[in-house]
Chimera marker file (.cmm) of the C-alpha trace (Angstrom):
<marker_set name="trace">
<marker id="1" x="31.082" y="169.354" z="238.207" r="1" g="1" b="0" radius="0.5"/>
<marker id="2" x="32.744" y="166.505" z="239.954" r="1" g="1" b="0" radius="0.5"/>
<marker id="3" x="36.169" y="164.940" z="238.664" r="1" g="1" b="0" radius="0.5"/>
<marker id="4" x="35.473" y="162.459" z="235.824" r="1" g="1" b="0" radius="0.5"/>
<marker id="5" x="32.130" y="164.046" z="234.666" r="1" g="1" b="0" radius="0.5"/>
<marker id="6" x="31.990" y="165.071" z="231.328" r="1" g="1" b="0" radius="0.5"/>
<marker id="7" x="30.124" y="168.031" z="229.756" r="1" g="1" b="0" radius="0.5"/>
<marker id="8" x="29.981" y="169.063" z="226.144" r="1" g="1" b="0" radius="0.5"/>
<marker id="9" x="31.747" y="172.316" z="225.608" r="1" g="1" b="0" radius="0.5"/>
<marker id="10" x="32.482" y="174.701" z="222.714" r="1" g="1" b="0" radius="0.5"/>
<marker id="11" x="35.634" y="176.449" z="222.587" r="1" g="1" b="0" radius="0.5"/>
<marker id="12" x="36.945" y="179.225" z="220.283" r="1" g="1" b="0" radius="0.5"/>
<marker id="13" x="40.466" y="179.605" z="218.920" r="1" g="1" b="0" radius="0.5"/>
<marker id="14" x="41.589" y="183.218" z="218.439" r="1" g="1" b="0" radius="0.5"/>
<marker id="15" x="44.543" y="183.931" z="216.253" r="1" g="1" b="0" radius="0.5"/>
<marker id="16" x="45.816" y="187.354" z="215.226" r="1" g="1" b="0" radius="0.5"/>
<marker id="17" x="47.673" y="188.406" z="212.268" r="1" g="1" b="0" radius="0.5"/>
<marker id="18" x="50.904" y="187.885" z="213.853" r="1" g="1" b="0" radius="0.5"/>
<marker id="19" x="49.898" y="183.990" z="214.768" r="1" g="1" b="0" radius="0.5"/>
<marker id="20" x="49.487" y="184.737" z="218.455" r="1" g="1" b="0" radius="0.5"/>
<marker id="21" x="47.001" y="182.665" z="220.258" r="1" g="1" b="0" radius="0.5"/>
<marker id="22" x="44.542" y="184.144" z="222.779" r="1" g="1" b="0" radius="0.5"/>
<marker id="23" x="44.496" y="181.956" z="226.083" r="1" g="1" b="0" radius="0.5"/>
<marker id="24" x="42.917" y="182.375" z="229.369" r="1" g="1" b="0" radius="0.5"/>
<marker id="25" x="44.607" y="181.331" z="232.800" r="1" g="1" b="0" radius="0.5"/>
<marker id="26" x="42.382" y="179.652" z="235.245" r="1" g="1" b="0" radius="0.5"/>
<marker id="27" x="42.691" y="179.934" z="239.105" r="1" g="1" b="0" radius="0.5"/>
<marker id="28" x="42.925" y="177.146" z="241.433" r="1" g="1" b="0" radius="0.5"/>
<marker id="29" x="39.342" y="175.476" z="241.756" r="1" g="1" b="0" radius="0.5"/>
<marker id="30" x="39.224" y="173.899" z="245.185" r="1" g="1" b="0" radius="0.5"/>
<marker id="31" x="35.670" y="172.282" z="244.396" r="1" g="1" b="0" radius="0.5"/>
<marker id="32" x="37.117" y="169.936" z="241.966" r="1" g="1" b="0" radius="0.5"/>
<marker id="33" x="40.880" y="170.270" z="243.060" r="1" g="1" b="0" radius="0.5"/>
<marker id="34" x="42.059" y="171.640" z="239.637" r="1" g="1" b="0" radius="0.5"/>
<marker id="35" x="45.338" y="173.727" z="239.478" r="1" g="1" b="0" radius="0.5"/>
<marker id="36" x="45.597" y="176.774" z="237.250" r="1" g="1" b="0" radius="0.5"/>
<marker id="37" x="45.925" y="176.122" z="233.715" r="1" g="1" b="0" radius="0.5"/>
<marker id="38" x="45.715" y="177.835" z="230.193" r="1" g="1" b="0" radius="0.5"/>
<marker id="39" x="42.631" y="177.415" z="228.369" r="1" g="1" b="0" radius="0.5"/>
<marker id="40" x="41.032" y="178.421" z="225.262" r="1" g="1" b="0" radius="0.5"/>
<marker id="41" x="37.461" y="180.730" z="225.527" r="1" g="1" b="0" radius="0.5"/>
<marker id="42" x="34.464" y="178.872" z="225.470" r="1" g="1" b="0" radius="0.5"/>
<marker id="43" x="31.841" y="177.370" z="227.923" r="1" g="1" b="0" radius="0.5"/>
<marker id="44" x="29.626" y="174.271" z="228.667" r="1" g="1" b="0" radius="0.5"/>
<marker id="45" x="26.814" y="173.592" z="226.109" r="1" g="1" b="0" radius="0.5"/>
<marker id="46" x="23.322" y="173.874" z="227.985" r="1" g="1" b="0" radius="0.5"/>
<marker id="47" x="20.191" y="171.914" z="226.515" r="1" g="1" b="0" radius="0.5"/>
<marker id="48" x="18.762" y="173.919" z="223.552" r="1" g="1" b="0" radius="0.5"/>
<marker id="49" x="21.959" y="175.977" z="223.138" r="1" g="1" b="0" radius="0.5"/>
<marker id="50" x="23.975" y="175.789" z="219.877" r="1" g="1" b="0" radius="0.5"/>
<marker id="51" x="27.798" y="175.178" z="220.279" r="1" g="1" b="0" radius="0.5"/>
<marker id="52" x="28.365" y="178.669" z="218.605" r="1" g="1" b="0" radius="0.5"/>
<marker id="53" x="26.067" y="180.389" z="221.608" r="1" g="1" b="0" radius="0.5"/>
<marker id="54" x="27.946" y="178.354" z="224.066" r="1" g="1" b="0" radius="0.5"/>
<marker id="55" x="31.241" y="179.511" z="222.718" r="1" g="1" b="0" radius="0.5"/>
<marker id="56" x="30.529" y="183.176" z="222.870" r="1" g="1" b="0" radius="0.5"/>
<link id1="1" id2="2" r="1" g="1" b="0" radius="0.2"/>
<link id1="2" id2="3" r="1" g="1" b="0" radius="0.2"/>
<link id1="3" id2="4" r="1" g="1" b="0" radius="0.2"/>
<link id1="4" id2="5" r="1" g="1" b="0" radius="0.2"/>
<link id1="5" id2="6" r="1" g="1" b="0" radius="0.2"/>
<link id1="6" id2="7" r="1" g="1" b="0" radius="0.2"/>
<link id1="7" id2="8" r="1" g="1" b="0" radius="0.2"/>
<link id1="8" id2="9" r="1" g="1" b="0" radius="0.2"/>
<link id1="9" id2="10" r="1" g="1" b="0" radius="0.2"/>
<link id1="10" id2="11" r="1" g="1" b="0" radius="0.2"/>
<link id1="11" id2="12" r="1" g="1" b="0" radius="0.2"/>
<link id1="12" id2="13" r="1" g="1" b="0" radius="0.2"/>
<link id1="13" id2="14" r="1" g="1" b="0" radius="0.2"/>
<link id1="14" id2="15" r="1" g="1" b="0" radius="0.2"/>
<link id1="15" id2="16" r="1" g="1" b="0" radius="0.2"/>
<link id1="16" id2="17" r="1" g="1" b="0" radius="0.2"/>
<link id1="17" id2="18" r="1" g="1" b="0" radius="0.2"/>
<link id1="18" id2="19" r="1" g="1" b="0" radius="0.2"/>
<link id1="19" id2="20" r="1" g="1" b="0" radius="0.2"/>
<link id1="20" id2="21" r="1" g="1" b="0" radius="0.2"/>
<link id1="21" id2="22" r="1" g="1" b="0" radius="0.2"/>
<link id1="22" id2="23" r="1" g="1" b="0" radius="0.2"/>
<link id1="23" id2="24" r="1" g="1" b="0" radius="0.2"/>
<link id1="24" id2="25" r="1" g="1" b="0" radius="0.2"/>
<link id1="25" id2="26" r="1" g="1" b="0" radius="0.2"/>
<link id1="26" id2="27" r="1" g="1" b="0" radius="0.2"/>
<link id1="27" id2="28" r="1" g="1" b="0" radius="0.2"/>
<link id1="28" id2="29" r="1" g="1" b="0" radius="0.2"/>
<link id1="29" id2="30" r="1" g="1" b="0" radius="0.2"/>
<link id1="30" id2="31" r="1" g="1" b="0" radius="0.2"/>
<link id1="31" id2="32" r="1" g="1" b="0" radius="0.2"/>
<link id1="32" id2="33" r="1" g="1" b="0" radius="0.2"/>
<link id1="33" id2="34" r="1" g="1" b="0" radius="0.2"/>
<link id1="34" id2="35" r="1" g="1" b="0" radius="0.2"/>
<link id1="35" id2="36" r="1" g="1" b="0" radius="0.2"/>
<link id1="36" id2="37" r="1" g="1" b="0" radius="0.2"/>
<link id1="37" id2="38" r="1" g="1" b="0" radius="0.2"/>
<link id1="38" id2="39" r="1" g="1" b="0" radius="0.2"/>
<link id1="39" id2="40" r="1" g="1" b="0" radius="0.2"/>
<link id1="40" id2="41" r="1" g="1" b="0" radius="0.2"/>
<link id1="41" id2="42" r="1" g="1" b="0" radius="0.2"/>
<link id1="42" id2="43" r="1" g="1" b="0" radius="0.2"/>
<link id1="43" id2="44" r="1" g="1" b="0" radius="0.2"/>
<link id1="44" id2="45" r="1" g="1" b="0" radius="0.2"/>
<link id1="45" id2="46" r="1" g="1" b="0" radius="0.2"/>
<link id1="46" id2="47" r="1" g="1" b="0" radius="0.2"/>
<link id1="47" id2="48" r="1" g="1" b="0" radius="0.2"/>
<link id1="48" id2="49" r="1" g="1" b="0" radius="0.2"/>
<link id1="49" id2="50" r="1" g="1" b="0" radius="0.2"/>
<link id1="50" id2="51" r="1" g="1" b="0" radius="0.2"/>
<link id1="51" id2="52" r="1" g="1" b="0" radius="0.2"/>
<link id1="52" id2="53" r="1" g="1" b="0" radius="0.2"/>
<link id1="53" id2="54" r="1" g="1" b="0" radius="0.2"/>
<link id1="54" id2="55" r="1" g="1" b="0" radius="0.2"/>
<link id1="55" id2="56" r="1" g="1" b="0" radius="0.2"/>
</marker_set>
């Protein structure tokens, strides 16, 4: 994907009984020049895929 391109995604918000949230830390991606950042688990939605399928 190139900068300024958009893709439908499905995300999951996992919260445990102590109200802690599960996040993933990405790595530097030289292809799109994005710095490391914290994100929720999930993924891009492919054609014919439901948001639930993409999230897991």
